[in-house]
N, C-alpha and C positions, 0 to 999 in steps of 0.2 A: 452531548457534545457542546451544546450552547453554554451550559453551566461551567464546563471545563475552560472554554474560551474566556468566559467572564472571570473565572478564578485567576487565570494567569495575567489578565490585563489589570484586574483590581490589585493583584499583588505587585504590579509594576507601578502602582500609584495613580492609576487612571480612574476617573469617575465613569462608572458603567451603569447603563440602563438596560435591564433585562425585560423584554416584552414576550408575552405568551398569550395563548388563547384565553386563559382565565387568570385572575390575580393569584389564585391558589397555586396554579402550576408555576407561575413566575416566582412566587415565594419559595416553593419547594426547590426550584433551581438555585435560588440565592442561598438557601441553606447549605448547599454543597460548597460554597465559598468559605474558606477557613475564617475563623473568628477574628483573626488579626486584621483582615482586610474587608470584612463584610460591610463596614461603614462606607466603603467606596461604591457599594452597589445599591441602586434603586430598582424598583420593579413597577410594572404596569401591564396593560393589555393592548393588543393590536387595535381593538375597537376604540378605546378611550384615551390612549396616550401616544398615538402615532405623531401628533404635532410636536411632541417633545424632541423628536429626532433632529429638529432644526438646531439644537444646542450641542450636537455631537459631531466629532470630526470623522469618525470611522463607524460605519454601519455594517455589521456582519450578519448575514442570513445563515441560519443553521436549522432550517425546518425540514420537513419530510422530503424525501428524494422523489419529488413529482414535479415535472417541468411546469405544468399549468398552474399548480399551486404556488410555485416560486414566482412565476411571472405576475400572477395576481398580487402577491405581496409586494413585489418590486414596483408595480404601478402605484401603490399607496406610498411606498418609501420615496419614490421620485417626486411625488406631489408634496411631501412633507419636508424633505431634507434641504439644507442650506447649500448655496453655491460653494464649491470647493471641498465639500465633504467627499469622502471616499466610500464606495459601496463595494462589498465583496460577498461572494457566496462560498460557503464551506462544502459545497457539493463534492462528492468523491468521484463523480464520473459524468454528470450531465454536461454536455458541451457548453462552453461560455457563449458561443455564437447563437445557440438556440435560446439561451436566457436573454440575450441582448437584442435579438431580432425585433426591429420596428420600435425600439424603446426611445430613440432620439439621440442626437449628438451629445448633449450634456451627459446623459446617463452612460453612454458607451465610453466617453472619455474618462470617466471616474470609476469604471467598473473593472474588477479583476476577480480571479478565484484565489482564495487563501485557504488551502486545504490542510487543516490540522489532522494529526493522527491521534487516535484514542488509546489510552487516556491522555488528554491534552497536557496535564501537569507533568507527565512522565516522558512522553515521546518527544524526541528532538525535532523530527521532520516537520517542515513547513513548506509545502509546495506552493509556489507562486506562479500563477498562470495569467498572462496578459491577453486581452482581446485584440482584435485587429486594429481597433481605434483607441485603445487605452493610452492615456498620456504617460510618457516615460517618467515624469515626475511622480506620478502615482505609484508606479512600480518601485522607484527608488525609495520613496517614503515608506512603503510597506516593508521593503527589505531591511531598511535601517531599524524600523521599530521592532520587527521580529527578531533580529539578531542582537540589537543593543539593549532593548527594553525588556523583552520577555525571554531572551536566551535560547531562541530557536535556531536550528540550522536551515538556512534558506536554500531551496533547490528551485531552479528555474525550469519550469516545464512548459510544454506546448499544449494547445487546445486540442488534444487528441484523446481517444477513449481511455478513461481511467488514469490519464496523466502518466506518471513514471512508476511510482511505488506499487500501486495496485495493478498496473498493466503487467508488470513483470512478476510481482509476487503472487497475484491471483492466477496468472498463467501457470506458474509452478504448482499451485494448489489444485486447480481444476484439471490440468493435464495429468497431475499425479494420481488423482482418483481413477482416471481411465488407464493410465500406463501401469499402475500397480496391480490391476486385475489379473493378468496372466501369472504374475509372480505369486499371488495369493492362491490361485488355482493350482499352482505347482507345489504348494505346501509351505510357502513363506508365511510367517505370521505378521499380523499388523504391527505387533510390537517391534519386530525386526525391521519392517519398513520404516517406522518412525525413528528407530535408532540409527539406521543407515543414513536417513535424510535429516540428520541433525549434526552432532559434533564432527563426524568424519568429513562433511562438506562445508563446515563453518556456519551451520544454521542453529537456531535455538533448540533446546532439548525437546520441545513440543513436537518436532518433526512435522509430518504431513497431517495425519489424522488428529493429533493433539492440537495443532494450531487451528484447524477448522472447527474443532470443538470449542475452542476459545472464541473464535470469531462468530460462529453460529451458522448452521446450514441455511437458515433463512436469509442471512446477509449474503452468503456466497451465491445463493440462487439469484438475488437481485443483481449482484455483480455480473453473473453469467448472462443474465437477460440483457443487461446494458451492453455488454460486449457483443452479444449476438446481434443487437440492433445497430451497433455503430462501427464495428470492425470492417475494414475493407475486404472485399472479396479476395480470397487466397491467403488471408492471415491465418496462421496455424491455430490461433486462439478460437476460431470459429468451430473447429472440430471437437473442442472440449468444453464449449460454453454451457451445454446442458449436462445435468448430472447423469451418471450411469443409473441403471434401473433400481438397484438396491438403495442407493443414496436418495433417489427420487421418492421411493416408498418411505424412507426415514423422514424426509421432509414433510410428506403428506400426513403422516401420523403425529407430527410435532416432536419428533426425536431430533432436536436441533443442536444439542451440545450442552455445555455447562449451564446455560441459562434455563434449560428445560429439565435439568437433573440427570442428563446423560445423552450422549450422541454416539460416538464411536467408543467411548469409554465412560465409566461412571464409578464413583466412590460412594459406598454406603457405610454409614456409621452403625455399628452393631451395639446390642444392649450392654455388652461388656466393655464398651469404650474403644474397642479396636475398629479398624476400618477394612472393608472388603473392596478390593479393586477388581473391576470386571471389564471385559472387552466385548463389544458387540461384533461377533464374528460375521464378516461380510459374505463368507461362503455358505454358512448355515443359517444366517439371519437369526441367530440365537445368542443370548448372553452366556459367557463362559468366564472362568477365572483368568485373570491376566497371567501371562507367562513371561519368562525372561527372554530378551531378544537374543538371537544368534549372531554374534559379531566375530565368530572365529574366522581368522584369515583377513579381517578388515584392517588395513594399515592404520597406524596411529597418526601419520603425517597428514596435514590438512590437504584434502583433495585427492590423495593417492588412490582412494577407493575407485575413482573414476577409471583407472587404468588396470584394475584388478580383474582377472578372468575368473570370476566366481559369480554365483547368482546375485550376491549383494552388490558386486561391482557392476554387473549389467543393469541392475535396478538403478543404481546411482547415475550411471551414464544416461539411461533412458529418461529418467525424471529430472534430476538436477542438471545433468549435462544438457538436456533439452532446454532447460531454463536459461543456461548460459548462452546457448546458441541463439535462442530467441532474443535475449537482451542484445547480443552482438549484431543483430540484424535490425535494430530499432533506432540507430543513429543514421541520419539526423531527424527521423520522423518524430520521436517524442522528446528529444533533447538535442541541442546543437553539439554536445560533447559528452564524453564518457564520464567526466568528473561528476556531473549532476546525477547521472545514473548510479554511480558507485555510492555517492552520498545518500541518495534516496533509499537504497536497499540497506545500508548500514543504519541510518537514522530511523527509518520507518518500519523495517522488518527485523531489525537486530541481527542482520548477517554479520559474521565476523569480518568479512571483506566484501566489498562490492564485486559484481561479476568480472570487471576488467582487472581489478586488483587480484582477485583469485586466479584469473587466467595467468597473470604474471607469476603468481606463486607456484602454480603447477607446471608452468611452461606452455605458452600458447602454441609453440611449434608441435608439441605432442598432441594437442587438441586438433590442430590443423591436419596432422598426419592421420589421426583416427577418423576424422570426417572424410578425408579424401579416400581412405581405405574402404569406407562404406559406400563410396561412389556418390557422395552428396556434394552439393555446391556449398562453398564457404559463405557464412554470413558476412554482411558488409564490412564490419570492422576487422574481422579476421582476414578478409581479403585485402583490406587496406594495409594491415600489418605485414602480410606476406609480400605485397608489392613493394612496400618500403624497405623490406629486408632488414628489419630490426628485431630485437629480441623480446620486446615487451611494449606495453601500452604506456608505461611511465619510465622516466629516466631521471638521472641526477637526484637520487634520493627522494623521488616522488615529487620533485618541484616542477616537472614538465610532463605534459601528456601529449599523446599522439592524436592529432585532429583527423577528421574524416577526409581531409585533403592530403593526408600523408605528411603534414608539417608538424613541428613541435611548438607547443604553446605553454606559457607559465600557468601553473595551477592557481586559480584565484583563492584568496583566503576564504575560509568557511563563513558564509553569511554575506560575502561581498557580491 
């Protein structure tokens, strides 16, 4: 991650100093910067070159996700940096308030979270999280630099567990592992699960299991533990923060995903040059040949599967529909408005539409009716929409959005 951040800032013409535990590690990171911009990158070590930070305007921490290790590093950064420099953490979930606690007024005024998504050179999302005492000029400067110099899409998040993208996206993934179990037990294949939870609902073709294979079970385990430690009592994410038993056994034996040669799926190159694609069957815990998904009866229109009375439709409603309901209940907790949530999911998880944009596409009134028919309470933003007696969350060709107060507001430009 650190080398990716260095690469995009060096490509923007900035002079970059990469520090690591050893000079060899720093040089290896610098090698990932493309040849055209490598002259903009210098390297050093934490032990020998920390004083050089005084010459830099923006100091980005992208080390291991451990609070005490980060705080120890920031103690050294604070002693070395110049007045007016900005300090940010690339943490994906550690609360900023925990990082900043007891660090002093100067540090807190210049501190924020700048969460890039991996791979940095490809993913557009840039989550910007201020602390309680962060100077507004710091946030403005970071937003301008991210949007104008390195071409990122800025999303304003709050200092809540896993911010916006990972809060919603990882809820979908972790809850999906649990909610798919009865469908697998009833004969649905994992290939069908992935196929239903992809293009039919506006998600990438990796679906559920394929995306976790890409991320890694080890990373998802860390995300789940962070959620378990930080989510408020009663949050639906607590019920799915820990893996089901089979996935836990996969984690323990190192069956993590693509990085380990296989997770839920694997591809093996044969002697004749062909490739064998296999699926780790979660019901038998054995590898088997991959099969074609069963999408018979799944509508082609975006999101229509959520209202289809089939096994695939019920899966889509339980898993992806549950993610939509979860997102609709997180305003204003994780963001002050729906625009930042929609942008985070499009830019960070490659959703075709953000949750509120998709609700407008499929018709929020249909979702409200379905939730009420189940006897469930409406999530916050769906209740706001129902009380406002309007047809959707956006109007005037998407130039205005519905606020949590039931009033309409102009959609800010991307990056503004």
